[in-house]
All heavy atoms as an XYZ file, in Angstrom:
947
protein
N       0.807     -1.193      0.000
C       0.005      0.010      0.000
C       0.859      1.265      0.018
O       0.525      2.215     -0.663
C      -0.921     -0.034      1.204
C      -1.628      1.254      1.474
S      -2.936      1.233      2.709
C      -2.252      0.377      4.067
N       1.967      1.275      0.758
C       2.800      2.495      0.819
C       4.075      2.406     -0.002
O       4.836      3.360     -0.044
C       3.161      2.772      2.283
C       2.012      3.115      3.209
C       2.492      3.284      4.641
C       1.262      4.353      2.734
N       4.310      1.291     -0.639
C       5.574      1.066     -1.330
C       5.882      2.104     -2.406
O       7.041      2.368     -2.698
C       5.592     -0.323     -1.968
N       4.869      2.715     -2.997
C       5.106      3.699     -4.065
C       4.961      5.139     -3.567
O       4.925      6.072     -4.376
C       4.142      3.464     -5.228
C       4.456      2.114     -5.914
O       5.611      1.775     -6.090
N       3.420      1.401     -6.276
N       4.873      5.311     -2.266
C       4.728      6.647     -1.680
C       6.071      7.112     -1.085
O       6.816      6.300     -0.540
C       3.680      6.646     -0.572
O       2.415      6.282     -1.080
N       6.359      8.399     -1.190
C       7.561      8.946     -0.599
C       7.396      9.020      0.915
O       6.285      9.192      1.424
C       7.840     10.338     -1.143
C       8.224     10.292     -2.605
O       8.803      9.323     -3.085
N       7.894     11.340     -3.323
N       8.500      8.931      1.620
C       8.502      9.071      3.081
C       9.372     10.283      3.446
O      10.256     10.647      2.675
C       9.051      7.817      3.756
N       9.102     10.875      4.584
C       9.835     12.067      5.036
C      10.347     11.833      6.441
O       9.612     11.315      7.304
C       8.884     13.292      5.044
O       8.415     13.502      3.725
C       9.574     14.538      5.555
N      11.569     12.207      6.691
C      12.140     12.144      8.059
C      11.626     13.333      8.848
O      11.476     14.431      8.312
C      13.665     12.145      7.990
N      11.361     13.120     10.130
C      10.918     14.181     11.034
C      11.859     14.248     12.225
O      12.091     13.236     12.897
C       9.494     13.887     11.530
C       8.483     13.956     10.417
O       8.153     15.032      9.965
N       8.029     12.778      9.975
N      12.407     15.418     12.466
C      13.354     15.624     13.546
C      12.844     16.687     14.513
O      12.627     17.852     14.124
C      14.707     16.057     12.994
C      15.422     15.025     12.131
C      16.625     15.651     11.447
C      15.836     13.838     12.977
N      12.701     16.293     15.759
C      12.228     17.219     16.786
C      13.415     18.007     17.333
O      14.473     17.437     17.602
C      11.569     16.446     17.912
N      13.264     19.318     17.483
C      14.295     20.196     18.051
C      13.682     21.126     19.066
O      12.481     21.396     19.033
C      15.021     20.992     16.958
C      15.694     20.058     15.948
C      14.105     21.950     16.230
N      14.496     21.633     19.969
C      14.009     22.597     20.970
C      14.055     24.013     20.435
O      13.169     24.820     20.723
C      14.858     22.493     22.247
C      14.662     21.172     22.952
C      15.567     21.080     24.170
C      15.416     19.706     24.781
N      16.506     19.343     25.633
N      15.086     24.334     19.679
C      15.330     25.710     19.229
C      15.486     25.712     17.716
O      16.501     25.240     17.192
C      16.594     26.207     19.914
C      16.946     27.646     19.588
O      16.612     28.118     18.485
O      17.590     28.294     20.434
N      14.485     26.245     16.995
C      14.532     26.234     15.525
C      15.671     27.092     14.971
O      16.264     26.725     13.956
C      13.212     26.703     14.961
C      12.136     25.638     14.792
C      10.845     26.224     14.224
C      12.596     24.495     13.897
N      15.999     28.165     15.627
C      17.094     29.026     15.126
C      18.430     28.263     15.207
O      19.236     28.289     14.257
C      17.173     30.325     15.922
N      18.662     27.584     16.299
C      19.898     26.785     16.430
C      19.906     25.624     15.443
O      20.919     25.334     14.822
C      20.004     26.265     17.873
C      21.268     25.489     18.149
C      21.378     25.117     19.590
N      20.336     24.135     19.886
C      20.226     23.500     21.026
N      21.052     23.775     22.022
N      19.267     22.620     21.225
N      18.746     24.991     15.264
C      18.644     23.898     14.281
C      18.878     24.408     12.873
O      19.566     23.779     12.100
C      17.271     23.229     14.402
N      18.349     25.564     12.572
C      18.511     26.181     11.230
C      20.007     26.424     10.965
O      20.502     26.108      9.880
C      17.727     27.471     11.154
C      17.758     28.161      9.812
C      16.858     29.407      9.850
C      16.855     30.165      8.563
N      15.943     29.644      7.585
N      20.734     26.963     11.963
C      22.174     27.185     11.787
C      22.882     25.862     11.501
O      23.782     25.828     10.666
C      22.732     27.860     13.044
N      22.491     24.793     12.180
C      23.153     23.508     11.981
C      22.801     22.888     10.631
O      23.666     22.526      9.846
C      22.784     22.558     13.126
C      23.373     21.187     12.965
C      24.709     20.971     13.290
C      22.639     20.119     12.509
C      25.315     19.709     13.145
C      23.210     18.850     12.375
C      24.549     18.664     12.683
N      21.505     22.764     10.339
C      21.078     22.079      9.124
C      21.425     22.845      7.847
O      21.745     22.237      6.827
C      19.590     21.704      9.204
C      19.388     20.536     10.131
C      19.000     20.738     11.435
C      19.604     19.235      9.712
C      18.850     19.670     12.307
C      19.461     18.171     10.568
C      19.088     18.387     11.870
O      18.953     17.331     12.730
N      21.394     24.167      7.922
C      21.749     24.958      6.735
C      23.258     25.261      6.731
O      23.945     25.003      5.757
C      20.951     26.259      6.701
C      19.486     26.031      6.441
C      18.661     27.307      6.441
O      19.216     28.395      6.143
O      17.462     27.222      6.766
N      23.748     25.812      7.819
C      25.127     26.273      7.868
C      26.145     25.156      7.917
O      27.137     25.166      7.196
N      25.892     24.161      8.737
C      26.838     23.049      8.896
C      26.651     21.948      7.860
O      27.597     21.523      7.230
C      26.729     22.452     10.314
O      26.985     23.494     11.269
C      27.767     21.363     10.520
N      25.374     21.482      7.701
C      25.136     20.393      6.759
C      24.905     20.845      5.335
O      24.960     20.056      4.412
C      23.941     19.547      7.235
C      24.082     18.893      8.624
C      22.897     17.980      8.872
C      25.397     18.180      8.781
N      24.578     22.119      5.139
C      24.386     22.654      3.784
C      23.052     22.327      3.138
O      22.901     22.421      1.929
N      22.041     21.972      3.960
C      20.725     21.698      3.372
C      20.033     23.010      3.007
O      20.320     24.065      3.579
C      19.856     20.932      4.398
C      20.398     19.571      4.829
C      19.420     18.925      5.797
C      20.676     18.669      3.653
N      19.121     22.913      2.070
C      18.385     24.097      1.587
C      16.947     24.070      2.107
O      16.226     23.067      1.949
C      18.346     24.120      0.040
C      19.720     24.133     -0.605
C      20.474     25.399     -0.278
C      21.848     25.375     -0.969
N      22.814     26.210     -0.307
N      16.553     25.149      2.730
C      15.178     25.282      3.197
C      14.240     25.442      1.999
O      14.504     26.254      1.120
C      15.035     26.503      4.121
C      13.611     26.686      4.633
C      13.507     27.868      5.581
O      14.447     28.196      6.305
N      12.338     28.487      5.576
N      13.156     24.649      1.985
C      12.200     24.751      0.893
C      10.805     25.176      1.383
O       9.956     25.510      0.566
C      12.078     23.438      0.097
C      13.399     23.139     -0.625
C      11.664     22.245      0.975
N      10.607     25.181      2.687
C       9.311     25.610      3.230
C       9.478     25.896      4.718
O      10.447     25.488      5.341
C       8.258     24.501      3.022
C       6.821     25.030      3.038
O       6.624     26.250      3.249
O       5.906     24.210      2.846
N       8.506     26.620      5.258
C       8.495     26.959      6.669
C       7.025     27.123      7.062
O       6.221     27.606      6.271
C       9.264     28.266      6.870
C       9.400     28.691      8.309
C       8.250     29.566      8.790
O       7.622     30.268      7.974
O       7.959     29.526      9.985
N       6.692     26.698      8.258
C       5.300     26.782      8.681
C       5.198     27.386     10.071
O       5.505     26.735     11.061
C       4.648     25.393      8.640
C       4.572     24.829      7.244
S       3.899     23.172      7.271
C       4.279     22.676      5.589
N       4.756     28.608     10.086
C       4.408     29.292     11.335
C       5.490     29.371     12.394
O       5.165     29.436     13.560
N       6.741     29.344     12.014
C       7.792     29.389     13.000
C       7.934     28.131     13.844
O       8.632     28.104     14.851
N       7.245     27.064     13.454
C       7.258     25.818     14.198
C       7.887     24.673     13.424
O       8.208     23.646     13.997
C       5.833     25.411     14.593
C       5.197     26.369     15.600
C       5.904     26.416     16.930
O       6.294     25.357     17.436
O       6.079     27.519     17.474
N       8.039     24.835     12.095
C       8.539     23.753     11.244
C       9.335     24.339     10.101
O       8.918     25.327      9.486
C       7.353     22.964     10.674
C       7.659     21.957      9.579
C       8.206     20.675     10.141
C       6.415     21.672      8.748
N      10.469     23.733      9.838
C      11.277     24.092      8.649
C      11.390     22.823      7.825
O      11.707     21.730      8.374
C      12.674     24.609      9.017
C      12.563     25.877      9.877
C      13.478     24.916      7.753
C      13.900     26.338     10.446
N      11.202     22.911      6.533
C      11.315     21.760      5.629
C      12.592     21.953      4.800
O      12.768     23.013      4.187
C      10.089     21.634      4.694
C      10.254     20.412      3.783
C       8.805     21.535      5.517
N      13.452     20.953      4.805
C      14.698     20.993      4.072
C      14.706     19.976      2.940
O      14.161     18.890      3.093
C      15.879     20.678      4.976
C      16.160     21.788      5.956
C      15.823     21.663      7.276
C      16.751     22.969      5.548
C      16.060     22.674      8.198
C      17.008     23.997      6.439
C      16.642     23.833      7.751
O      16.874     24.875      8.627
N      15.320     20.340      1.851
C      15.517     19.424      0.719
C      16.854     18.743      0.886
O      17.860     19.384      1.167
C      15.493     20.246     -0.595
C      15.618     19.390     -1.838
C      14.315     18.787     -2.208
C      14.411     18.205     -3.621
N      13.552     17.106     -3.808
N      16.851     17.402      0.692
C      18.059     16.612      0.757
C      17.969     15.572     -0.323
O      17.226     14.582     -0.179
C      18.208     15.974      2.142
O      19.410     15.222      2.199
N      18.682     15.769     -1.406
C      18.554     14.840     -2.560
C      17.154     14.909     -3.115
O      16.631     15.986     -3.378
N      16.518     13.773     -3.235
C      15.135     13.709     -3.753
C      14.105     13.653     -2.602
O      12.940     13.389     -2.843
C      14.953     12.468     -4.633
C      15.754     12.590     -5.919
O      15.953     13.722     -6.418
O      16.210     11.550     -6.439
N      14.559     13.882     -1.385
C      13.667     13.776     -0.226
C      13.615     15.116      0.544
O      14.338     16.032      0.215
C      14.162     12.678      0.744
O      15.448     13.029      1.212
C      14.207     11.328      0.066
N      12.751     15.140      1.528
C      12.710     16.298      2.424
C      12.805     15.811      3.856
O      12.513     14.678      4.194
C      11.413     17.145      2.238
C      11.381     17.780      0.867
C      10.169     16.349      2.503
N      13.251     16.720      4.701
C      13.366     16.477      6.138
C      12.610     17.585      6.846
O      12.852     18.768      6.597
C      14.852     16.486      6.596
C      15.610     15.363      5.877
C      14.946     16.365      8.119
C      17.095     15.428      6.098
N      11.677     17.196      7.717
C      10.945     18.167      8.515
C      11.665     18.333      9.852
O      11.894     17.363     10.571
C       9.522     17.672      8.810
C       8.649     17.632      7.585
O       8.813     18.415      6.669
N       7.698     16.723      7.571
N      12.027     19.554     10.175
C      12.625     19.886     11.446
C      11.616     20.750     12.193
O      11.246     21.822     11.697
C      13.970     20.648     11.250
C      14.555     21.066     12.588
C      14.961     19.772     10.490
N      11.129     20.236     13.312
C      10.033     20.913     14.001
C      10.300     21.069     15.484
O      11.020     20.304     16.098
C       8.707     20.177     13.773
C       8.663     18.831     14.431
C       8.010     18.627     15.645
C       9.256     17.713     13.834
C       7.990     17.404     16.254
C       9.218     16.474     14.434
C       8.581     16.334     15.659
O       8.552     15.105     16.267
N       9.696     22.102     16.055
C       9.864     22.404     17.488
C       9.017     21.392     18.281
O       7.846     21.136     17.982
C       9.391     23.824     17.790
C       9.655     24.260     19.209
C       9.073     25.631     19.531
N       8.985     26.577     18.433
C       9.935     27.432     18.094
N      11.092     27.421     18.735
N       9.775     28.278     17.111
N       9.641     20.809     19.339
C       8.930     19.851     20.180
C       9.564     19.798     21.568
O      10.792     19.882     21.700
C       8.981     18.453     19.557
O       8.463     17.471     20.450
N       8.748     19.598     22.552
C       9.236     19.406     23.924
C       9.943     18.061     24.068
O      10.637     17.831     25.033
C       8.087     19.499     24.924
C       7.058     18.395     24.775
C       5.922     18.538     25.763
O       5.912     19.417     26.622
N       4.952     17.643     25.639
N       9.767     17.165     23.101
C      10.373     15.834     23.173
C      11.679     15.750     22.395
O      12.211     14.662     22.150
C       9.386     14.785     22.674
C       8.123     14.769     23.465
C       6.952     15.257     22.916
C       8.110     14.315     24.784
C       5.771     15.269     23.657
C       6.947     14.328     25.518
C       5.770     14.807     24.957
N      12.236     16.876     21.986
C      13.456     16.919     21.213
C      14.568     16.173     21.969
O      14.712     16.299     23.171
C      13.894     18.357     20.954
N      15.372     15.419     21.214
C      16.516     14.739     21.775
C      16.243     13.491     22.557
O      17.144     12.925     23.157
N      14.993     13.002     22.566
C      14.671     11.824     23.351
C      14.851     10.529     22.586
O      14.867      9.450     23.167
C      13.234     11.909     23.903
O      12.315     12.001     22.834
C      13.061     13.096     24.829
N      15.014     10.604     21.259
C      15.218      9.402     20.452
C      16.655      8.975     20.615
O      17.583      9.743     20.394
C      14.912      9.744     18.982
C      15.079      8.537     18.080
O      15.327      7.425     18.512
N      14.929      8.766     16.778
N      16.867      7.738     20.991
C      18.243      7.200     21.212
C      18.664      6.312     20.048
O      19.651      5.578     20.179
C      18.282      6.413     22.525
C      17.897      7.249     23.762
C      18.799      8.441     23.913
C      18.358      9.297     25.090
N      18.856     10.624     25.050
N      17.967      6.386     18.946
C      18.317      5.595     17.757
C      18.617      6.539     16.602
O      18.260      7.721     16.632
C      17.165      4.663     17.389
N      19.197      5.998     15.527
C      19.491      6.810     14.353
C      18.203      7.327     13.753
O      17.291      6.559     13.492
C      20.305      5.987     13.317
O      21.490      5.515     13.936
C      20.654      6.827     12.115
N      18.158      8.628     13.471
C      16.951      9.264     12.954
C      17.016      9.494     11.441
O      16.002      9.372     10.760
C      16.713     10.594     13.674
N      18.179      9.818     10.925
C      18.326     10.088      9.498
C      19.656      9.525      9.020
O      20.665      9.644      9.711
C      18.309     11.599      9.173
C      18.518     11.872      7.695
C      17.015     12.251      9.629
N      19.637      8.883      7.857
C      20.851      8.345      7.216
C      21.023      8.969      5.858
O      20.051      9.012      5.085
C      20.751      6.801      7.071
O      20.639      6.222      8.359
C      21.946      6.248      6.332
N      22.213      9.452      5.556
C      22.543      9.956      4.220
C      23.469      8.928      3.559
O      24.496      8.581      4.137
C      23.247     11.298      4.288
C      22.361     12.447      4.529
C      21.659     13.174      3.608
C      22.032     13.028      5.808
N      20.949     14.166      4.206
C      21.155     14.102      5.556
C      22.406     12.751      7.129
C      20.646     14.894      6.562
C      21.897     13.539      8.130
C      21.035     14.609      7.841
N      23.119      8.479      2.369
C      23.979      7.578      1.599
C      24.887      8.450      0.748
O      24.403      9.155     -0.158
C      23.119      6.653      0.694
O      22.182      5.941      1.551
C      24.003      5.681     -0.056
N      26.175      8.439      1.048
C      27.125      9.325      0.397
C      28.143      8.603     -0.482
O      29.041      9.211     -1.039
C      27.839     10.229      1.428
C      26.850     11.142      2.134
C      28.616      9.395      2.440
N      28.011      7.276     -0.582
C      28.899      6.494     -1.431
C      30.349      6.652     -1.054
O      30.722      6.750      0.116
N      31.190      6.671     -2.074
C      32.635      6.765     -1.857
C      33.103      8.102     -1.314
O      34.303      8.280     -1.098
N      32.205      9.032     -1.100
C      32.575     10.360     -0.595
C      32.582     10.411      0.938
O      32.773     11.481      1.524
C      31.621     11.420     -1.121
C      31.655     11.573     -2.617
C      33.025     12.035     -3.075
O      33.581     12.997     -2.545
N      33.580     11.372     -4.074
N      32.371      9.267      1.614
C      32.206      9.318      3.058
C      33.396      9.963      3.781
O      33.201     10.768      4.673
C      31.864      7.935      3.664
C      31.419      8.077      5.127
C      32.998      6.931      3.477
C      30.708      6.877      5.693
N      34.607      9.617      3.378
C      35.769     10.212      4.051
C      35.816     11.727      3.851
O      36.072     12.478      4.787
C      37.086      9.604      3.535
C      37.341      8.174      3.986
C      36.719      7.122      3.068
O      36.023      7.488      2.083
O      36.937      5.935      3.324
N      35.498     12.178      2.653
C      35.471     13.610      2.343
C      34.396     14.327      3.140
O      34.633     15.421      3.690
C      35.277     13.833      0.830
O      36.316     13.148      0.126
C      35.269     15.304      0.478
N      33.216     13.737      3.216
C      32.109     14.373      3.946
C      32.437     14.426      5.438
O      32.224     15.460      6.093
C      30.780     13.612      3.681
C      29.668     14.193      4.545
C      30.399     13.697      2.219
N      32.962     13.348      5.980
C      33.348     13.362      7.407
C      34.378     14.424      7.678
O      34.253     15.189      8.639
C      33.863     11.948      7.841
C      34.554     12.000      9.198
C      32.713     10.960      7.871
N      35.367     14.529      6.849
C      36.433     15.541      7.031
C      35.848     16.960      6.986
O      36.171     17.819      7.782
C      37.510     15.358      5.977
C      38.684     16.278      6.114
C      39.748     16.006      5.077
C      40.917     16.964      5.209
N      41.970     16.716      4.216
N      34.953     17.184      6.002
C      34.328     18.506      5.859
C      33.491     18.846      7.067
O      33.560     19.967      7.595
C      33.484     18.521      4.591
O      32.792     19.737      4.478
N      32.664     17.917      7.537
C      31.815     18.178      8.703
C      32.664     18.380      9.951
O      32.375     19.263     10.760
C      30.811     17.041      8.909
C      29.688     16.935      7.883
C      28.837     15.706      8.111
C      28.852     18.204      7.859
N      33.730     17.605     10.085
C      34.592     17.754     11.255
C      35.225     19.145     11.256
O      35.381     19.766     12.305
C      35.644     16.660     11.253
C      36.365     16.531     12.558
C      37.150     15.238     12.636
C      37.724     15.129     14.043
N      38.222     13.802     14.332
N      35.607     19.657     10.070
C      36.189     20.997      9.986
C      35.196     22.078     10.375
O      35.600     23.197     10.705
C      36.723     21.247      8.577
O      35.695     21.536      7.662
N      33.897     21.744     10.336
C      32.850     22.692     10.762
C      32.443     22.491     12.219
O      31.447     23.056     12.650
C      31.630     22.534      9.855
C      31.902     22.937      8.409
C      30.676     22.739      7.545
C      30.948     23.185      6.126
N      29.743     23.107      5.301
N      33.164     21.657     12.931
C      32.907     21.478     14.347
C      32.039     20.290     14.712
O      31.691     20.116     15.885
N      31.669     19.472     13.749
C      30.857     18.301     14.066
C      31.714     17.241     14.775
O      32.813     16.922     14.335
C      30.231     17.693     12.778
C      29.539     16.369     13.069
C      29.241     18.684     12.182
N      31.219     16.760     15.908
C      31.901     15.701     16.644
C      31.243     14.387     16.261
O      30.017     14.259     16.300
C      31.772     15.942     18.145
N      32.050     13.423     15.939
C      31.534     12.097     15.540
C      31.502     11.147     16.734
O      32.335     11.198     17.634
C      32.355     11.532     14.393
C      32.045     12.204     13.089
C      32.683     13.383     12.736
C      31.064     11.726     12.249
C      32.377     14.055     11.570
C      30.727     12.378     11.083
C      31.368     13.550     10.742
N      30.476     10.306     16.733
C      30.254      9.330     17.775
C      31.048      8.070     17.472
O      31.212      7.706     16.314
C      28.768      8.980     17.879
C      27.854     10.152     18.104
C      28.051     10.758     19.472
O      27.984     10.012     20.477
O      28.281     11.992     19.533
N      31.506      7.390     18.504
C      32.218      6.137     18.346
C      31.486      5.074     19.164
O      31.316      5.240     20.384
C      33.671      6.255     18.824
C      34.452      7.204     18.001
N      35.679      7.655     18.380
C      34.193      7.819     16.815
C      36.154      8.472     17.443
N      35.256      8.597     16.499
N      31.013      4.040     18.493
C      30.253      2.986     19.141
C      31.005      1.645     19.005
O      31.603      1.371     17.978
C      28.872      2.826     18.514
C      28.028      4.096     18.565
C      27.681      4.747     17.387
C      27.567      4.591     19.759
C      26.915      5.913     17.435
C      26.803      5.764     19.817
C      26.448      6.409     18.632
O      25.696      7.540     18.693
N      30.919      0.835     20.057
C      31.469     -0.518     19.969
C      30.354     -1.389     19.370
O      29.280     -1.545     19.943
C      31.823     -1.037     21.381
C      32.962     -0.274     22.032
C      34.260     -0.451     21.291
O      34.525     -1.565     20.761
O      35.052      0.526     21.246
N      30.635     -1.930     18.172
C      29.640     -2.732     17.488
C      30.319     -3.988     16.933
O      31.373     -3.882     16.303
C      29.006     -1.935     16.367
C      28.301     -0.658     16.865
S      27.511      0.257     15.543
C      26.110     -0.761     15.229
N      29.698     -5.146     17.115
C      30.274     -6.385     16.582
C      30.493     -6.313     15.082
O      29.618     -5.835     14.340
C      29.217     -7.445     16.927
C      28.365     -6.831     17.971
C      28.421     -5.359     17.783
N      31.659     -6.722     14.642
C      31.955     -6.765     13.213
C      32.455     -5.473     12.618
O      32.769     -5.403     11.442
N      32.492     -4.391     13.437
C      32.960     -3.099     12.924
C      34.160     -2.645     13.722
O      34.226     -2.784     14.939
C      31.861     -2.031     13.067
C      30.600     -2.210     12.232
C      29.624     -1.067     12.505
C      30.903     -2.297     10.758
N      35.133     -2.089     12.996
C      36.266     -1.466     13.626
C      36.186      0.036     13.346
O      35.567      0.449     12.378
C      37.605     -2.021     13.099
O      37.661     -1.828     11.682
C      37.760     -3.510     13.387
N      36.820      0.804     14.191
C      36.776      2.258     14.027
C      38.101      2.716     13.421
O      39.173      2.449     13.983
C      36.504      2.971     15.360
C      35.165      2.502     15.938
C      36.511      4.495     15.176
C      34.898      2.977     17.351
N      38.005      3.386     12.284
C      39.171      3.974     11.626
C      38.950      5.469     11.595
O      38.180      5.989     10.787
C      39.326      3.407     10.210
C      39.593      1.914     10.197
C      39.720      1.317      8.803
O      39.743      2.095      7.816
O      39.729      0.077      8.718
N      39.608      6.180     12.515
C      39.356      7.608     12.661
C      37.960      7.802     13.237
O      37.676      7.373     14.338
N      37.074      8.404     12.480
C      35.679      8.597     12.896
C      34.718      7.717     12.132
O      33.510      7.886     12.245
C      35.286     10.061     12.696
C      35.992     10.978     13.713
O      35.953     10.666     14.905
O      36.571     11.986     13.278
N      35.244      6.796     11.334
C      34.391      5.936     10.490
C      34.459      4.499     10.967
O      35.527      3.945     11.207
C      34.842      6.041      9.016
C      34.747      7.494      8.526
C      34.030      5.102      8.134
C      35.292      7.735      7.155
N      33.274      3.895     11.143
C      33.158      2.500     11.496
C      33.215      1.686     10.198
O      32.486      2.009      9.242
C      31.826      2.230     12.211
C      31.695      2.924     13.510
N      31.590      4.300     13.618
C      31.651      2.451     14.774
C      31.487      4.621     14.894
N      31.524      3.508     15.619
N      34.042      0.661     10.164
C      34.287     -0.094      8.934
C      34.085     -1.580      9.188
O      34.544     -2.116     10.202
C      35.732      0.141      8.429
C      36.009     -0.642      7.169
C      35.987      1.613      8.204
N      33.382     -2.256      8.246
C      33.252     -3.693      8.356
C      32.363     -4.246      7.248
O      31.394     -3.611      6.865
N      32.731     -5.412      6.740
C      31.953     -6.114      5.717
C      31.555     -5.247      4.530
O      30.426     -5.220      4.095
C      30.708     -6.730      6.382
C      30.061     -7.799      5.516
O      30.768     -8.427      4.701
O      28.811     -7.964      5.609
N      32.538     -4.453      4.061
C      32.297     -3.611      2.888
C      31.519     -2.345      3.164
O      31.211     -1.573      2.260
N      31.179     -2.112      4.414
C      30.388     -0.941      4.791
C      31.264      0.038      5.569
O      32.105     -0.330      6.357
C      29.204     -1.358      5.668
C      28.350     -0.193      6.118
S      26.949     -0.692      7.145
C      27.765     -1.150      8.662
N      30.998      1.313      5.316
C      31.603      2.386      6.135
C      30.460      3.278      6.594
O      29.556      3.638      5.826
C      32.587      3.227      5.274
C      33.804      2.445      4.836
C      34.747      3.339      4.041
C      35.978      2.577      3.620
N      36.892      3.428      2.853
N      30.471      3.607      7.887
C      29.409      4.406      8.454
C      29.989      5.323      9.549
O      30.933      4.945     10.239
C      28.265      3.521      9.018
C      28.757      2.612     10.111
C      27.072      4.322      9.453
N      29.447      6.540      9.614
C      29.859      7.496     10.645
C      28.613      8.120     11.250
O      27.696      8.534     10.524
C      30.748      8.574     10.003
N      28.610      8.206     12.565
C      27.450      8.765     13.288
C      27.850     10.093     13.937
O      28.963     10.259     14.418
C      27.005      7.838     14.413
C      26.216      6.656     13.977
C      24.866      6.605     13.789
C      26.704      5.346     13.687
N      24.500      5.330     13.404
C      25.610      4.550     13.331
C      27.988      4.775     13.697
C      25.734      3.201     12.983
C      28.133      3.442     13.368
C      26.993      2.665     13.021
N      26.862     11.036     13.975
C      27.055     12.284     14.648
C      25.693     12.768     15.141
O      24.663     12.186     14.771
C      27.719     13.341     13.739
C      26.950     13.649     12.475
C      26.209     14.809     12.376
C      27.030     12.808     11.359
C      25.519     15.105     11.203
C      26.346     13.096     10.191
C      25.596     14.242     10.120
N      25.682     13.777     15.970
C      24.419     14.280     16.530
C      24.196     15.750     16.136
O      25.163     16.510     15.953
C      24.413     14.167     18.045
C      24.440     12.739     18.533
C      24.433     12.688     20.047
C      24.421     11.238     20.520
N      24.495     11.164     21.992
N      22.923     16.117     16.021
C      22.620     17.527     15.844
C      22.637     18.201     17.207
O      22.865     17.539     18.221
C      21.296     17.717     15.070
C      20.030     17.461     15.891
O      20.108     17.129     17.089
O      18.947     17.591     15.302
N      22.430     19.514     17.294
C      22.502     20.199     18.593
C      21.496     19.701     19.635
O      21.711     19.937     20.833
C      22.239     21.665     18.222
C      22.739     21.798     16.819
C      22.362     20.479     16.186
N      20.427     19.038     19.230
C      19.439     18.520     20.169
C      19.675     17.044     20.511
O      18.894     16.461     21.249
C      18.021     18.730     19.646
C      17.611     20.172     19.729
O      17.311     20.606     20.876
O      17.622     20.884     18.719
N      20.718     16.465     19.956
C      21.006     15.081     20.291
C      20.408     14.046     19.337
O      20.515     12.849     19.575
N      19.743     14.531     18.267
C      19.232     13.572     17.267
C      20.429     12.896     16.605
O      21.381     13.550     16.210
C      18.423     14.316     16.200
C      17.107     14.821     16.749
O      16.296     14.075     17.277
N      16.899     16.130     16.608
N      20.377     11.576     16.510
C      21.475     10.825     15.941
C      21.314     10.735     14.417
O      20.277     10.308     13.915
C      21.550      9.399     16.553
C      21.738      9.506     18.083
C      22.705      8.606     15.936
C      21.570      8.200     18.822
N      22.350     11.173     13.731
C      22.379     11.211     12.249
C      23.552     10.371     11.796
O      24.522     10.205     12.552
C      22.524     12.660     11.791
C      21.594     13.688     12.442
C      21.974     15.089     12.017
C      20.148     13.408     12.122
N      23.481      9.850     10.586
C      24.657      9.120     10.123
C      24.848      9.192      8.620
O      23.973      9.610      7.870
C      24.680      7.680     10.644
C      23.804      6.741      9.885
O      22.940      7.083      9.120
N      23.995      5.457     10.120
N      26.067      8.843      8.245
C      26.493      8.777      6.853
C      26.877      7.330      6.589
O      27.494      6.691      7.417
C      27.719      9.659      6.631
C      27.640     11.090      7.151
C      29.045     11.725      7.119
C      26.682     11.894      6.304
N      26.536      6.845      5.385
C      26.898      5.482      5.035
C      27.373      5.470      3.580
O      26.896      6.258      2.764
C      25.736      4.488      5.285
C      24.573      4.769      4.362
C      26.194      3.072      5.165
N      28.289      4.568      3.262
C      28.819      4.508      1.897
C      27.972      3.663      0.987
O      28.208      3.629     -0.210
C      30.263      3.990      1.934
C      30.359      2.508      2.255
O      29.628      1.999      3.110
N      31.274      1.822      1.632
N      26.996      2.945      1.446
C      26.195      2.049      0.595
C      25.015      2.791      0.023
O      24.431      3.632      0.541
C      25.687      0.865      1.400
C      26.816     -0.063      1.755
C      26.250     -1.296      2.356
N      27.342     -2.200      2.618
C      27.189     -3.422      3.064
N      25.992     -3.878      3.274
N      28.197     -4.181      3.306
């Protein structure tokens, strides 16, 4: 029923101005819509991400958004790190950490958080 419908990521934040600085200034996303000072819609590839104000911001302890960056993962990680992004390091079976990138079984992945603690990641697949 939903297989042919687009899906949108939703990220709760406490402070939209701070989120805007991060998603636009740090990640380079382009705002495509805004609703009443409570929601900003960003374009990312062929998808959109809704960033909205919520009292529950930062309560998700799982990955919220994944960007598939292919062979550019090292370049993207280096660029984000130069903008002050701190990468997370997790102990995970089958993965080793090389710098800020987890590597294993042909996969490379790097995790980081937005200012509200939403977990975001980059993957080469």
